[in-house]
Residue, then its C-alpha position, 0 to 999 in steps of 0.5 A: f296633235p298640231e293644228i292644221l292651219a289653211p290659207a284662204g285668198s277667197i271664200e271658196s278656198l275657205i270653204a274648201a279648207l273647212r270641209c277638208g278638216a282644217d282646224a283654223v284658216y288665215i285670210g287677209g283683208k283688202n288692205f295691210s295684207a302681204r298677199s295684195n294680189a289675192s282676192n282677199f276679204d272685205i269687212n262683210e266677207i271677213h264677218k261671213a268667214a268668221e261665222l263659217c269658221h266658228l260654225y265648223s268649230a275652227k278659228l279664223y286668223l287675220a293677216v295684217n302682216t305688211v309694214i305700214t306708213d304713219s299716214e295709214t295709221p288711222d285707217f289701220c286702227d279703224f280696220i282693226k276695230k271693225t274686224a275685231l267685231c267680226g270675231i277674229d281669233a288672232y292677228i298675224v302681224q309683222d310690224l311691231g308698231c302695228a302690234e302696239l296699235i292693235k293692243k291699243c285698239v283691241p286690248n284683248a287681241v291675240l297676236h301671232g308674230s308673222t314669218q315676215m318678222s324673220v324670228h329664227t332664234l331663241s332670243g327672238a321668240k323670247l322677245l315676242k313672248e315678253m311683248g305679249f305675243t301668244r305665238v310665233v310663226l318661225s322662219r321657213e328656213m329652220s331645221r328640226e333641231e333649231i325648232k326643237y331648241i326654241a320649243d324646249n326653252v320658251d313657253i310660246e306657241l310655235e307655228v311651222f310651215v309644212h307645205g307651200a312656196l319657199c322664197m330664195c330670200v328669208s321672208g321679210q328681208c327681200y327687196f328684190s322685187a322692190m328694187l327690180g320692179g317697184r313692187s315691195g314684198n313687205r307691202g304685199y306686192c311681191a312679183q316673185t322675181c326669183r322665179l324668173p330664168f336667171k342662169v348660173d353654171g348651166c342652171d336655168h332658174a338659179l334662184s327658184l326653190k321647190d315648194n317646201s313639203i314636210i307633212y310627212y313629219l307632222d307626228d315628229m313636229e308634234s313630239i318636239g312641241v310644234t303647235s300649228a302646221k301651216i300651209e302656205g298659199r293664199m294666192k292658190r286655187p281652192e283645189y290646192v287648199s283642199a289637197a294640202v289640207k286633206a294630206c295633213y288631215e290624213k297624216r295626223e288622223k291615220g298616220f300616213i298619206s295615201t299615194a292618191t292624195m300625195e299624187n293629187l297634191k303634186n298635180v295641183f301645184s308643184r315645181t317638179g316635186f317638193t323639198d324637205g331640205y330645210y327641216t332635215n338640214h340637207l341643203g343642196h341643188n336638189m332643193f331647186g326647181y321651177r314650173k315646167k310644162e308637165d307641172v302646168v299640164s298636170a295642174t289642169 
């Protein structure tokens, strides 16, 4: 069955993930992470996180998925060497230059291609395989048929987002936040500009998509060759991580998700419900939603 991969922006979220049955957790350091506004982990905390994960027989993946500048190269290499000593199981990378640097600093490092790479084709997956990546985190905008086609034609692990926020733009390609407010998503500072009340044809939030939730399809994803079921949300609270991991665990181990668990997941965080539009290839207006008062109140 697919690995349940949970997000953790803090040590509290990491503990929540492990206690609820996550097989792996991904975190970010204080630098070079695409979620710079999360609490994130310093070197000592990364070491503690690795120890905790391995105590639970879980893996720890480190997201170094921003684009870096030439002047940051020495600091980046130093950071990679230090984190490798902590026992990191894999690095999630966007910048191909970073991938090359990681291989030079830690030759046996395991590389996962971040969703920020926008890999959504067979040729893209094959290229990463040739470059030494063991896994690709596919674009969140892909359908079941597109995922299956890649799985059938290249021997590389596939990681798919099964729950969490969707961007209006393809991950890694959005410059909206950077252009409007000088906060680049590719440098870890996305201001979520698409959540603002842009009005088109009577729609109050015309660029805001509901959160993706395809946990119900876990067994189907396993049948088409998906290796890892990834939950989005390093900016979210431990309660959210707990609820999402529990839903994945129930579906995988019991074959169904209880009504109480699903209701709890919706109450913890939702934009007036969820969508499975991309996976099922049913695109349309019902994929859009935003945080209303009742969503915020239920989250308390």
